[in-house]
All heavy atoms as TSV, in Angstrom:
chain	resi	resn	atom	element	x	y	z
A	1	MET	N	N	3.439	-17.890	159.071
A	1	MET	CA	C	2.319	-17.028	158.731
A	1	MET	C	C	2.865	-15.769	158.083
A	1	MET	O	O	3.746	-15.132	158.607
A	1	MET	CB	C	1.536	-16.714	160.006
A	1	MET	CG	C	0.659	-15.517	159.931
A	1	MET	SD	S	-0.245	-15.170	161.445
A	1	MET	CE	C	1.032	-15.021	162.648
A	2	ASN	N	N	2.311	-15.410	156.952
A	2	ASN	CA	C	2.723	-14.210	156.244
A	2	ASN	C	C	1.627	-13.169	156.366
A	2	ASN	O	O	0.757	-13.063	155.522
A	2	ASN	CB	C	3.012	-14.546	154.777
A	2	ASN	CG	C	3.450	-13.332	153.989
A	2	ASN	OD1	O	3.726	-12.281	154.562
A	2	ASN	ND2	N	3.504	-13.463	152.689
A	3	ALA	N	N	1.650	-12.406	157.448
A	3	ALA	CA	C	0.595	-11.428	157.705
A	3	ALA	C	C	0.700	-10.216	156.793
A	3	ALA	O	O	-0.150	-9.353	156.818
A	3	ALA	CB	C	0.617	-10.995	159.165
A	4	THR	N	N	1.755	-10.146	155.957
A	4	THR	CA	C	1.850	-9.041	155.018
A	4	THR	C	C	0.919	-9.259	153.836
A	4	THR	O	O	0.583	-8.323	153.137
A	4	THR	CB	C	3.297	-8.866	154.517
A	4	THR	OG1	O	3.734	-10.076	153.894
A	4	THR	CG2	C	4.223	-8.512	155.665
A	5	ASP	N	N	0.498	-10.492	153.591
A	5	ASP	CA	C	-0.483	-10.791	152.555
A	5	ASP	C	C	-1.858	-10.459	153.117
A	5	ASP	O	O	-2.296	-11.062	154.086
A	5	ASP	CB	C	-0.386	-12.262	152.154
A	5	ASP	CG	C	-1.472	-12.681	151.176
A	5	ASP	OD1	O	-2.182	-11.800	150.650
A	5	ASP	OD2	O	-1.603	-13.889	150.944
A	6	GLY	N	N	-2.544	-9.499	152.529
A	6	GLY	CA	C	-3.819	-9.044	153.054
A	6	GLY	C	C	-4.883	-10.112	153.137
A	6	GLY	O	O	-5.835	-9.985	153.889
A	7	ASN	N	N	-4.749	-11.194	152.354
A	7	ASN	CA	C	-5.748	-12.256	152.365
A	7	ASN	C	C	-5.440	-13.348	153.383
A	7	ASN	O	O	-6.219	-14.295	153.506
A	7	ASN	CB	C	-5.890	-12.871	150.976
A	7	ASN	CG	C	-6.559	-11.909	150.016
A	7	ASN	OD1	O	-7.496	-11.210	150.382
A	7	ASN	ND2	N	-6.064	-11.851	148.798
A	8	THR	N	N	-4.337	-13.244	154.095
A	8	THR	CA	C	-4.002	-14.229	155.115
A	8	THR	C	C	-5.091	-14.258	156.170
A	8	THR	O	O	-5.500	-13.215	156.679
A	8	THR	CB	C	-2.650	-13.887	155.778
A	8	THR	OG1	O	-1.634	-13.901	154.783
A	8	THR	CG2	C	-2.301	-14.878	156.868
A	9	MET	N	N	-5.603	-15.454	156.469
A	9	MET	CA	C	-6.645	-15.613	157.480
A	9	MET	C	C	-5.990	-15.990	158.800
A	9	MET	O	O	-5.236	-16.970	158.864
A	9	MET	CB	C	-7.645	-16.684	157.048
A	9	MET	CG	C	-8.370	-16.353	155.744
A	9	MET	SD	S	-9.402	-14.883	155.845
A	9	MET	CE	C	-10.834	-15.559	156.640
A	10	LEU	N	N	-6.276	-15.219	159.841
A	10	LEU	CA	C	-5.674	-15.428	161.150
A	10	LEU	C	C	-6.720	-15.921	162.145
A	10	LEU	O	O	-7.870	-15.476	162.115
A	10	LEU	CB	C	-5.077	-14.119	161.670
A	10	LEU	CG	C	-4.078	-13.413	160.753
A	10	LEU	CD1	C	-3.718	-12.055	161.312
A	10	LEU	CD2	C	-2.845	-14.257	160.561
A	11	THR	N	N	-6.303	-16.795	163.044
A	11	THR	CA	C	-7.166	-17.215	164.138
A	11	THR	C	C	-7.256	-16.072	165.139
A	11	THR	O	O	-6.501	-15.096	165.060
A	11	THR	CB	C	-6.592	-18.455	164.846
A	11	THR	OG1	O	-5.333	-18.088	165.428
A	11	THR	CG2	C	-6.414	-19.629	163.888
A	12	THR	N	N	-8.146	-16.197	166.095
A	12	THR	CA	C	-8.271	-15.153	167.120
A	12	THR	C	C	-6.965	-14.955	167.884
A	12	THR	O	O	-6.524	-13.812	168.046
A	12	THR	CB	C	-9.442	-15.462	168.072
A	12	THR	OG1	O	-10.657	-15.470	167.312
A	12	THR	CG2	C	-9.554	-14.425	169.178
A	13	PRO	N	N	-6.292	-16.030	168.351
A	13	PRO	CA	C	-5.012	-15.807	169.048
A	13	PRO	C	C	-3.958	-15.148	168.150
A	13	PRO	O	O	-3.210	-14.279	168.607
A	13	PRO	CB	C	-4.576	-17.209	169.471
A	13	PRO	CG	C	-5.850	-17.991	169.567
A	13	PRO	CD	C	-6.712	-17.445	168.464
A	14	GLN	N	N	-3.911	-15.527	166.874
A	14	GLN	CA	C	-2.947	-14.919	165.960
A	14	GLN	C	C	-3.273	-13.443	165.732
A	14	GLN	O	O	-2.369	-12.601	165.733
A	14	GLN	CB	C	-2.945	-15.656	164.615
A	14	GLN	CG	C	-2.364	-17.040	164.679
A	14	GLN	CD	C	-2.600	-17.817	163.395
A	14	GLN	OE1	O	-3.634	-17.670	162.738
A	14	GLN	NE2	N	-1.637	-18.670	163.050
A	15	ALA	N	N	-4.550	-13.137	165.530
A	15	ALA	CA	C	-4.963	-11.744	165.323
A	15	ALA	C	C	-4.671	-10.910	166.566
A	15	ALA	O	O	-4.192	-9.782	166.467
A	15	ALA	CB	C	-6.449	-11.678	164.969
A	16	ALA	N	N	-4.972	-11.464	167.732
A	16	ALA	CA	C	-4.713	-10.745	168.982
A	16	ALA	C	C	-3.218	-10.469	169.139
A	16	ALA	O	O	-2.826	-9.361	169.519
A	16	ALA	CB	C	-5.235	-11.546	170.166
A	17	ASP	N	N	-2.403	-11.452	168.828
A	17	ASP	CA	C	-0.952	-11.269	168.912
A	17	ASP	C	C	-0.505	-10.174	167.947
A	17	ASP	O	O	0.297	-9.311	168.301
A	17	ASP	CB	C	-0.241	-12.589	168.605
A	17	ASP	CG	C	1.249	-12.494	168.772
A	17	ASP	OD1	O	1.696	-12.104	169.872
A	17	ASP	OD2	O	1.979	-12.802	167.808
A	18	TRP	N	N	-1.038	-10.183	166.745
A	18	TRP	CA	C	-0.696	-9.196	165.724
A	18	TRP	C	C	-1.089	-7.790	166.176
A	18	TRP	O	O	-0.389	-6.828	165.901
A	18	TRP	CB	C	-1.411	-9.574	164.430
A	18	TRP	CG	C	-0.849	-8.969	163.190
A	18	TRP	CD1	C	0.328	-9.286	162.579
A	18	TRP	CD2	C	-1.451	-7.950	162.391
A	18	TRP	NE1	N	0.481	-8.524	161.447
A	18	TRP	CE2	C	-0.600	-7.696	161.311
A	18	TRP	CE3	C	-2.636	-7.238	162.494
A	18	TRP	CZ2	C	-0.885	-6.753	160.342
A	18	TRP	CZ3	C	-2.927	-6.293	161.516
A	18	TRP	CH2	C	-2.050	-6.073	160.455
A	19	LEU	N	N	-2.224	-7.680	166.898
A	19	LEU	CA	C	-2.690	-6.389	167.392
A	19	LEU	C	C	-2.068	-6.009	168.736
A	19	LEU	O	O	-2.243	-4.894	169.207
A	19	LEU	CB	C	-4.217	-6.401	167.542
A	19	LEU	CG	C	-5.012	-6.490	166.240
A	19	LEU	CD1	C	-6.482	-6.753	166.541
A	19	LEU	CD2	C	-4.845	-5.220	165.433
A	20	GLY	N	N	-1.401	-6.959	169.390
A	20	GLY	CA	C	-0.787	-6.689	170.685
A	20	GLY	C	C	-1.790	-6.673	171.818
A	20	GLY	O	O	-1.670	-5.859	172.734
A	21	MET	N	N	-2.774	-7.548	171.747
A	21	MET	CA	C	-3.780	-7.615	172.810
A	21	MET	C	C	-4.115	-9.067	173.123
A	21	MET	O	O	-3.593	-9.978	172.487
A	21	MET	CB	C	-5.032	-6.835	172.421
A	21	MET	CG	C	-5.684	-7.295	171.152
A	21	MET	SD	S	-7.106	-6.306	170.651
A	21	MET	CE	C	-6.498	-4.665	170.738
A	22	ARG	N	N	-4.997	-9.252	174.094
A	22	ARG	CA	C	-5.387	-10.602	174.498
A	22	ARG	C	C	-6.500	-11.126	173.581
A	22	ARG	O	O	-7.361	-10.352	173.157
A	22	ARG	CB	C	-5.905	-10.609	175.923
A	22	ARG	CG	C	-4.897	-10.204	176.969
A	22	ARG	CD	C	-5.498	-10.090	178.360
A	22	ARG	NE	N	-6.928	-9.827	178.312
A	22	ARG	CZ	C	-7.836	-10.459	179.065
A	22	ARG	NH1	N	-7.470	-11.332	179.936
A	22	ARG	NH2	N	-9.108	-10.173	178.962
A	23	PRO	N	N	-6.513	-12.436	173.303
A	23	PRO	CA	C	-7.604	-13.019	172.521
A	23	PRO	C	C	-8.974	-12.746	173.148
A	23	PRO	O	O	-9.960	-12.536	172.427
A	23	PRO	CB	C	-7.292	-14.514	172.521
A	23	PRO	CG	C	-5.821	-14.588	172.712
A	23	PRO	CD	C	-5.476	-13.424	173.604
A	24	GLN	N	N	-9.041	-12.709	174.469
A	24	GLN	CA	C	-10.301	-12.451	175.159
A	24	GLN	C	C	-10.873	-11.085	174.781
A	24	GLN	O	O	-12.086	-10.923	174.687
A	24	GLN	CB	C	-10.109	-12.561	176.681
A	24	GLN	CG	C	-11.378	-12.372	177.477
A	24	GLN	CD	C	-12.420	-13.448	177.207
A	24	GLN	OE1	O	-12.089	-14.563	176.822
A	24	GLN	NE2	N	-13.685	-13.122	177.401
A	25	THR	N	N	-10.006	-10.112	174.532
A	25	THR	CA	C	-10.472	-8.787	174.135
A	25	THR	C	C	-11.213	-8.860	172.800
A	25	THR	O	O	-12.295	-8.291	172.651
A	25	THR	CB	C	-9.291	-7.805	174.030
A	25	THR	OG1	O	-8.648	-7.727	175.304
A	25	THR	CG2	C	-9.754	-6.414	173.596
A	26	LEU	N	N	-10.648	-9.590	171.839
A	26	LEU	CA	C	-11.322	-9.738	170.549
A	26	LEU	C	C	-12.649	-10.469	170.709
A	26	LEU	O	O	-13.641	-10.107	170.071
A	26	LEU	CB	C	-10.432	-10.485	169.561
A	26	LEU	CG	C	-9.228	-9.698	169.039
A	26	LEU	CD1	C	-8.374	-10.570	168.137
A	26	LEU	CD2	C	-9.666	-8.450	168.309
A	27	HIS	N	N	-12.690	-11.475	171.568
A	27	HIS	CA	C	-13.944	-12.185	171.833
A	27	HIS	C	C	-14.991	-11.228	172.404
A	27	HIS	O	O	-16.140	-11.215	171.955
A	27	HIS	CB	C	-13.702	-13.348	172.799
A	27	HIS	CG	C	-14.956	-14.018	173.241
A	27	HIS	ND1	N	-15.670	-14.863	172.421
A	27	HIS	CD2	C	-15.650	-13.938	174.395
A	27	HIS	CE1	C	-16.757	-15.278	173.070
A	27	HIS	NE2	N	-16.752	-14.727	174.268
A	28	GLU	N	N	-14.607	-10.425	173.367
A	28	GLU	CA	C	-15.533	-9.464	173.977
A	28	GLU	C	C	-16.009	-8.437	172.951
A	28	GLU	O	O	-17.184	-8.080	172.936
A	28	GLU	CB	C	-14.870	-8.772	175.169
A	28	GLU	CG	C	-14.650	-9.716	176.332
A	28	GLU	CD	C	-13.783	-9.127	177.430
A	28	GLU	OE1	O	-13.396	-7.935	177.338
A	28	GLU	OE2	O	-13.480	-9.863	178.378
A	29	TRP	N	N	-15.112	-7.977	172.096
A	29	TRP	CA	C	-15.500	-7.023	171.067
A	29	TRP	C	C	-16.514	-7.640	170.115
A	29	TRP	O	O	-17.471	-6.974	169.718
A	29	TRP	CB	C	-14.281	-6.547	170.298
A	29	TRP	CG	C	-13.421	-5.557	171.030
A	29	TRP	CD1	C	-13.640	-5.026	172.267
A	29	TRP	CD2	C	-12.206	-4.997	170.563
A	29	TRP	NE1	N	-12.629	-4.172	172.596
A	29	TRP	CE2	C	-11.727	-4.129	171.571
A	29	TRP	CE3	C	-11.458	-5.147	169.418
A	29	TRP	CZ2	C	-10.553	-3.404	171.424
A	29	TRP	CZ3	C	-10.283	-4.430	169.277
A	29	TRP	CH2	C	-9.846	-3.563	170.270
A	30	ARG	N	N	-16.305	-8.908	169.726
A	30	ARG	CA	C	-17.263	-9.573	168.834
A	30	ARG	C	C	-18.634	-9.642	169.489
A	30	ARG	O	O	-19.651	-9.391	168.830
A	30	ARG	CB	C	-16.792	-10.987	168.476
A	30	ARG	CG	C	-15.650	-11.030	167.490
A	30	ARG	CD	C	-15.435	-12.406	166.904
A	30	ARG	NE	N	-15.325	-13.483	167.870
A	30	ARG	CZ	C	-14.197	-13.903	168.431
A	30	ARG	NH1	N	-13.043	-13.314	168.135
A	30	ARG	NH2	N	-14.203	-14.898	169.280
A	31	CYS	N	N	-18.683	-9.958	170.766
A	31	CYS	CA	C	-19.963	-10.055	171.481
A	31	CYS	C	C	-20.661	-8.700	171.554
A	31	CYS	O	O	-21.887	-8.635	171.552
A	31	CYS	CB	C	-19.749	-10.600	172.888
A	31	CYS	SG	S	-19.262	-12.342	172.896
A	32	ARG	N	N	-19.887	-7.619	171.620
A	32	ARG	CA	C	-20.449	-6.266	171.712
A	32	ARG	C	C	-20.679	-5.638	170.344
A	32	ARG	O	O	-21.232	-4.547	170.247
A	32	ARG	CB	C	-19.520	-5.371	172.531
A	32	ARG	CG	C	-19.476	-5.788	173.991
A	32	ARG	CD	C	-18.703	-4.854	174.901
A	32	ARG	NE	N	-18.144	-3.676	174.291
A	32	ARG	CZ	C	-16.919	-3.217	174.530
A	32	ARG	NH1	N	-16.114	-3.854	175.352
A	32	ARG	NH2	N	-16.498	-2.109	173.951
A	33	GLY	N	N	-20.223	-6.298	169.286
A	33	GLY	CA	C	-20.407	-5.766	167.940
A	33	GLY	C	C	-19.468	-4.636	167.588
A	33	GLY	O	O	-19.812	-3.774	166.788
A	34	VAL	N	N	-18.281	-4.633	168.192
A	34	VAL	CA	C	-17.278	-3.613	167.891
A	34	VAL	C	C	-15.983	-4.305	167.485
A	34	VAL	O	O	-15.903	-5.526	167.472
A	34	VAL	CB	C	-17.031	-2.679	169.116
A	34	VAL	CG1	C	-18.301	-1.938	169.493
A	34	VAL	CG2	C	-16.496	-3.464	170.305
A	35	GLY	N	N	-14.973	-3.524	167.160
A	35	GLY	CA	C	-13.682	-4.098	166.813
A	35	GLY	C	C	-13.537	-4.360	165.329
A	35	GLY	O	O	-14.380	-3.946	164.525
A	36	PRO	N	N	-12.471	-5.053	164.955
A	36	PRO	CA	C	-12.214	-5.291	163.539
A	36	PRO	C	C	-13.206	-6.282	162.927
A	36	PRO	O	O	-13.791	-7.116	163.617
A	36	PRO	CB	C	-10.791	-5.864	163.532
A	36	PRO	CG	C	-10.583	-6.429	164.882
A	36	PRO	CD	C	-11.412	-5.601	165.811
A	37	ARG	N	N	-13.372	-6.167	161.634
A	37	ARG	CA	C	-14.212	-7.082	160.861
A	37	ARG	C	C	-13.647	-8.500	160.986
A	37	ARG	O	O	-12.437	-8.688	161.040
A	37	ARG	CB	C	-14.170	-6.614	159.411
A	37	ARG	CG	C	-15.007	-7.390	158.470
A	37	ARG	CD	C	-14.920	-6.739	157.100
A	37	ARG	NE	N	-15.591	-7.589	156.156
A	37	ARG	CZ	C	-15.407	-7.561	154.866
A	37	ARG	NH1	N	-14.542	-6.711	154.351
A	37	ARG	NH2	N	-16.066	-8.372	154.080
A	38	TYR	N	N	-14.539	-9.484	161.025
A	38	TYR	CA	C	-14.113	-10.880	161.096
A	38	TYR	C	C	-15.019	-11.735	160.234
A	38	TYR	O	O	-16.048	-11.281	159.748
A	38	TYR	CB	C	-14.085	-11.382	162.547
A	38	TYR	CG	C	-15.432	-11.404	163.236
A	38	TYR	CD1	C	-16.206	-12.562	163.236
A	38	TYR	CD2	C	-15.923	-10.293	163.890
A	38	TYR	CE1	C	-17.438	-12.589	163.868
A	38	TYR	CE2	C	-17.145	-10.310	164.525
A	38	TYR	CZ	C	-17.900	-11.468	164.513
A	38	TYR	OH	O	-19.119	-11.492	165.139
A	39	HIS	N	N	-14.616	-12.979	160.029
A	39	HIS	CA	C	-15.357	-13.917	159.191
A	39	HIS	C	C	-15.695	-15.158	160.001
A	39	HIS	O	O	-14.859	-15.637	160.775
A	39	HIS	CB	C	-14.522	-14.320	157.969
A	39	HIS	CG	C	-14.134	-13.158	157.122
A	39	HIS	ND1	N	-14.852	-12.751	156.037
A	39	HIS	CD2	C	-13.092	-12.290	157.226
A	39	HIS	CE1	C	-14.284	-11.693	155.497
A	39	HIS	NE2	N	-13.219	-11.394	156.206
A	40	LYS	N	N	-16.914	-15.662	159.831
A	40	LYS	CA	C	-17.331	-16.916	160.468
A	40	LYS	C	C	-17.294	-18.007	159.411
A	40	LYS	O	O	-17.960	-17.909	158.385
A	40	LYS	CB	C	-18.752	-16.788	161.024
A	40	LYS	CG	C	-18.876	-15.921	162.250
A	40	LYS	CD	C	-18.375	-16.602	163.485
A	40	LYS	CE	C	-19.329	-17.701	163.882
A	40	LYS	NZ	N	-19.053	-18.304	165.150
A	41	LEU	N	N	-16.513	-19.024	159.644
A	41	LEU	CA	C	-16.425	-20.182	158.762
A	41	LEU	C	C	-16.932	-21.367	159.566
A	41	LEU	O	O	-16.168	-22.009	160.281
A	41	LEU	CB	C	-14.986	-20.399	158.299
A	41	LEU	CG	C	-14.321	-19.173	157.656
A	41	LEU	CD1	C	-12.851	-19.413	157.428
A	41	LEU	CD2	C	-15.024	-18.814	156.371
A	42	GLY	N	N	-18.223	-21.617	159.495
A	42	GLY	CA	C	-18.820	-22.588	160.397
A	42	GLY	C	C	-18.769	-22.008	161.796
A	42	GLY	O	O	-19.247	-20.911	162.040
A	43	ARG	N	N	-18.125	-22.718	162.695
A	43	ARG	CA	C	-17.959	-22.219	164.061
A	43	ARG	C	C	-16.649	-21.476	164.256
A	43	ARG	O	O	-16.422	-20.868	165.293
A	43	ARG	CB	C	-18.031	-23.395	165.043
A	43	ARG	CG	C	-19.424	-24.020	165.066
A	43	ARG	CD	C	-19.482	-25.201	165.995
A	43	ARG	NE	N	-19.270	-24.768	167.367
A	43	ARG	CZ	C	-19.118	-25.588	168.393
A	43	ARG	NH1	N	-19.142	-26.893	168.205
A	43	ARG	NH2	N	-18.943	-25.120	169.603
A	44	ALA	N	N	-15.786	-21.539	163.247
A	44	ALA	CA	C	-14.465	-20.913	163.346
A	44	ALA	C	C	-14.547	-19.418	163.039
A	44	ALA	O	O	-15.269	-18.994	162.141
A	44	ALA	CB	C	-13.482	-21.578	162.387
A	45	VAL	N	N	-13.805	-18.633	163.791
A	45	VAL	CA	C	-13.695	-17.188	163.573
A	45	VAL	C	C	-12.316	-16.923	162.983
A	45	VAL	O	O	-11.306	-17.412	163.491
A	45	VAL	CB	C	-13.863	-16.410	164.902
A	45	VAL	CG1	C	-13.587	-14.929	164.700
A	45	VAL	CG2	C	-15.251	-16.635	165.472
A	46	ARG	N	N	-12.282	-16.158	161.897
A	46	ARG	CA	C	-11.018	-15.803	161.266
A	46	ARG	C	C	-11.011	-14.316	160.950
A	46	ARG	O	O	-12.044	-13.722	160.657
A	46	ARG	CB	C	-10.794	-16.596	159.976
A	46	ARG	CG	C	-10.670	-18.093	160.170
A	46	ARG	CD	C	-9.391	-18.448	160.916
A	46	ARG	NE	N	-9.227	-19.883	161.053
A	46	ARG	CZ	C	-9.618	-20.599	162.098
A	46	ARG	NH1	N	-10.227	-19.992	163.109
A	46	ARG	NH2	N	-9.415	-21.887	162.165
A	47	TYR	N	N	-9.825	-13.734	160.994
A	47	TYR	CA	C	-9.611	-12.324	160.673
A	47	TYR	C	C	-8.670	-12.250	159.479
A	47	TYR	O	O	-7.639	-12.920	159.457
A	47	TYR	CB	C	-8.948	-11.595	161.839
A	47	TYR	CG	C	-9.803	-11.493	163.079
A	47	TYR	CD1	C	-9.825	-12.507	164.024
A	47	TYR	CD2	C	-10.586	-10.368	163.305
A	47	TYR	CE1	C	-10.606	-12.407	165.168
A	47	TYR	CE2	C	-11.370	-10.257	164.441
A	47	TYR	CZ	C	-11.369	-11.285	165.370
A	47	TYR	OH	O	-12.144	-11.179	166.494
A	48	LYS	N	N	-9.009	-11.418	158.490
A	48	LYS	CA	C	-8.090	-11.166	157.383
A	48	LYS	C	C	-7.089	-10.116	157.840
A	48	LYS	O	O	-7.455	-9.122	158.468
A	48	LYS	CB	C	-8.835	-10.645	156.159
A	48	LYS	CG	C	-9.451	-11.699	155.301
A	48	LYS	CD	C	-9.948	-11.062	154.009
A	48	LYS	CE	C	-10.519	-12.123	153.110
A	48	LYS	NZ	N	-11.025	-11.523	151.861
A	49	ALA	N	N	-5.831	-10.326	157.480
A	49	ALA	CA	C	-4.782	-9.377	157.845
A	49	ALA	C	C	-5.121	-7.982	157.321
A	49	ALA	O	O	-4.903	-6.984	158.011
A	49	ALA	CB	C	-3.428	-9.848	157.321
A	50	ALA	N	N	-5.680	-7.889	156.119
A	50	ALA	CA	C	-6.030	-6.584	155.546
A	50	ALA	C	C	-7.104	-5.887	156.385
A	50	ALA	O	O	-7.065	-4.665	156.550
A	50	ALA	CB	C	-6.514	-6.750	154.104
A	51	ASP	N	N	-8.062	-6.651	156.919
A	51	ASP	CA	C	-9.103	-6.054	157.766
A	51	ASP	C	C	-8.517	-5.524	159.067
A	51	ASP	O	O	-8.936	-4.485	159.563
A	51	ASP	CB	C	-10.208	-7.072	158.068
A	51	ASP	CG	C	-11.031	-7.427	156.838
A	51	ASP	OD1	O	-11.091	-6.614	155.902
A	51	ASP	OD2	O	-11.603	-8.532	156.827
A	52	LEU	N	N	-7.536	-6.237	159.614
A	52	LEU	CA	C	-6.884	-5.774	160.844
A	52	LEU	C	C	-6.109	-4.486	160.583
A	52	LEU	O	O	-6.179	-3.542	161.369
A	52	LEU	CB	C	-5.954	-6.855	161.403
A	52	LEU	CG	C	-6.626	-8.153	161.851
A	52	LEU	CD1	C	-5.571	-9.156	162.286
A	52	LEU	CD2	C	-7.627	-7.900	162.959
A	53	ALA	N	N	-5.393	-4.446	159.463
A	53	ALA	CA	C	-4.633	-3.245	159.114
A	53	ALA	C	C	-5.581	-2.063	158.891
A	53	ALA	O	O	-5.306	-0.941	159.333
A	53	ALA	CB	C	-3.784	-3.497	157.874
A	54	GLU	N	N	-6.712	-2.314	158.240
A	54	GLU	CA	C	-7.702	-1.262	158.005
A	54	GLU	C	C	-8.290	-0.770	159.326
A	54	GLU	O	O	-8.487	0.431	159.519
A	54	GLU	CB	C	-8.819	-1.813	157.111
A	54	GLU	CG	C	-9.851	-0.804	156.715
A	54	GLU	CD	C	-10.899	-1.402	155.790
A	54	GLU	OE1	O	-10.514	-2.018	154.784
A	54	GLU	OE2	O	-12.100	-1.257	156.098
A	55	TYR	N	N	-8.555	-1.687	160.244
A	55	TYR	CA	C	-9.090	-1.315	161.559
A	55	TYR	C	C	-8.089	-0.435	162.307
A	55	TYR	O	O	-8.466	0.598	162.880
A	55	TYR	CB	C	-9.414	-2.560	162.376
A	55	TYR	CG	C	-9.907	-2.232	163.757
A	55	TYR	CD1	C	-11.199	-1.774	163.962
A	55	TYR	CD2	C	-9.068	-2.352	164.862
A	55	TYR	CE1	C	-11.652	-1.442	165.226
A	55	TYR	CE2	C	-9.516	-2.030	166.130
A	55	TYR	CZ	C	-10.801	-1.574	166.307
A	55	TYR	OH	O	-11.239	-1.235	167.560
A	56	ILE	N	N	-6.839	-0.821	162.291
A	56	ILE	CA	C	-5.803	-0.032	162.967
A	56	ILE	C	C	-5.744	1.372	162.378
A	56	ILE	O	O	-5.709	2.368	163.104
A	56	ILE	CB	C	-4.425	-0.723	162.862
A	56	ILE	CG1	C	-4.405	-1.981	163.716
A	56	ILE	CG2	C	-3.306	0.229	163.268
A	56	ILE	CD1	C	-3.184	-2.843	163.491
A	57	GLU	N	N	-5.764	1.464	161.049
A	57	GLU	CA	C	-5.690	2.763	160.391
A	57	GLU	C	C	-6.887	3.633	160.745
A	57	GLU	O	O	-6.759	4.837	160.942
A	57	GLU	CB	C	-5.593	2.578	158.876
A	57	GLU	CG	C	-5.152	3.805	158.140
A	57	GLU	CD	C	-3.795	4.327	158.567
A	57	GLU	OE1	O	-2.877	3.540	158.894
A	57	GLU	OE2	O	-3.650	5.576	158.607
A	58	ALA	N	N	-8.061	3.021	160.875
A	58	ALA	CA	C	-9.269	3.768	161.209
A	58	ALA	C	C	-9.239	4.310	162.634
A	58	ALA	O	O	-9.998	5.238	162.960
A	58	ALA	CB	C	-10.506	2.881	161.016
A	59	GLN	N	N	-8.372	3.769	163.485
A	59	GLN	CA	C	-8.288	4.211	164.872
A	59	GLN	C	C	-7.289	5.353	165.062
A	59	GLN	O	O	-7.116	5.846	166.174
A	59	GLN	CB	C	-7.881	3.043	165.787
A	59	GLN	CG	C	-8.789	1.828	165.707
A	59	GLN	CD	C	-10.257	2.165	165.799
A	59	GLN	OE1	O	-10.698	2.812	166.734
A	59	GLN	NE2	N	-11.019	1.739	164.810
A	60	ALA	N	N	-6.656	5.783	163.976
A	60	ALA	CA	C	-5.669	6.862	164.074
A	60	ALA	C	C	-6.332	8.147	164.570
A	60	ALA	O	O	-7.439	8.489	164.162
A	60	ALA	CB	C	-5.002	7.100	162.726
A	61	VAL	N	N	-5.634	8.841	165.443
A	61	VAL	CA	C	-6.126	10.105	166.012
A	61	VAL	C	C	-5.095	11.179	165.711
A	61	VAL	O	O	-3.903	11.008	165.985
A	61	VAL	CB	C	-6.335	9.979	167.543
A	61	VAL	CG1	C	-6.777	11.300	168.114
A	61	VAL	CG2	C	-7.300	8.860	167.854
A	62	GLU	N	N	-5.559	12.271	165.116
A	62	GLU	CA	C	-4.673	13.395	164.854
A	62	GLU	C	C	-4.480	14.190	166.148
A	62	GLU	O	O	-5.451	14.446	166.858
A	62	GLU	CB	C	-5.273	14.313	163.780
A	62	GLU	CG	C	-5.365	13.665	162.419
A	62	GLU	CD	C	-4.011	13.400	161.782
A	62	GLU	OE1	O	-3.053	14.171	162.059
A	62	GLU	OE2	O	-3.899	12.424	161.035
A	63	PRO	N	N	-3.253	14.582	166.448
A	63	PRO	CA	C	-3.027	15.388	167.651
A	63	PRO	C	C	-3.675	16.764	167.505
A	63	PRO	O	O	-3.819	17.283	166.398
A	63	PRO	CB	C	-1.509	15.493	167.739
A	63	PRO	CG	C	-1.001	15.175	166.391
A	63	PRO	CD	C	-2.030	14.307	165.715
A	64	CYS	N	N	-4.051	17.324	168.622
A	64	CYS	CA	C	-4.658	18.665	168.636
A	64	CYS	C	C	-3.613	19.695	168.253
A	64	CYS	O	O	-2.468	19.635	168.708
A	64	CYS	CB	C	-5.211	18.998	170.016
A	64	CYS	SG	S	-6.598	17.975	170.499
A	65	ARG	N	N	-4.008	20.628	167.443
A	65	ARG	CA	C	-3.120	21.733	167.054
A	65	ARG	C	C	-3.615	22.983	167.762
A	65	ARG	O	O	-4.770	23.360	167.634
A	65	ARG	CB	C	-3.161	21.962	165.541
A	65	ARG	CG	C	-2.866	20.723	164.739
A	65	ARG	CD	C	-1.394	20.655	164.413
A	65	ARG	NE	N	-1.188	19.553	163.469
A	65	ARG	CZ	C	-0.289	18.620	163.669
A	65	ARG	NH1	N	0.461	18.634	164.738
A	65	ARG	NH2	N	-0.129	17.670	162.789
A	66	VAL	N	N	-2.742	23.590	168.503
A	66	VAL	CA	C	-3.137	24.800	169.262
A	66	VAL	C	C	-2.589	26.027	168.586
A	66	VAL	O	O	-1.630	26.080	167.955
A	66	VAL	CB	C	-2.616	24.713	170.719
A	66	VAL	CG1	C	-2.999	25.956	171.482
A	66	VAL	CG2	C	-3.159	23.487	171.366
């Protein structure tokens, strides 16, 4: 799997591994309508590597400056 290609389609377990979390977490996020963007191909759920990278970047938090 070449996850550096933004168009690479990942399964839920592959996406979870790439994000460092459990597949169940991604399933729960989908049910709640949160988390990274995903694609439904029939009954199959797939995540684009570029969408995962974009989601990670959107979660960045700047430290407080005092």
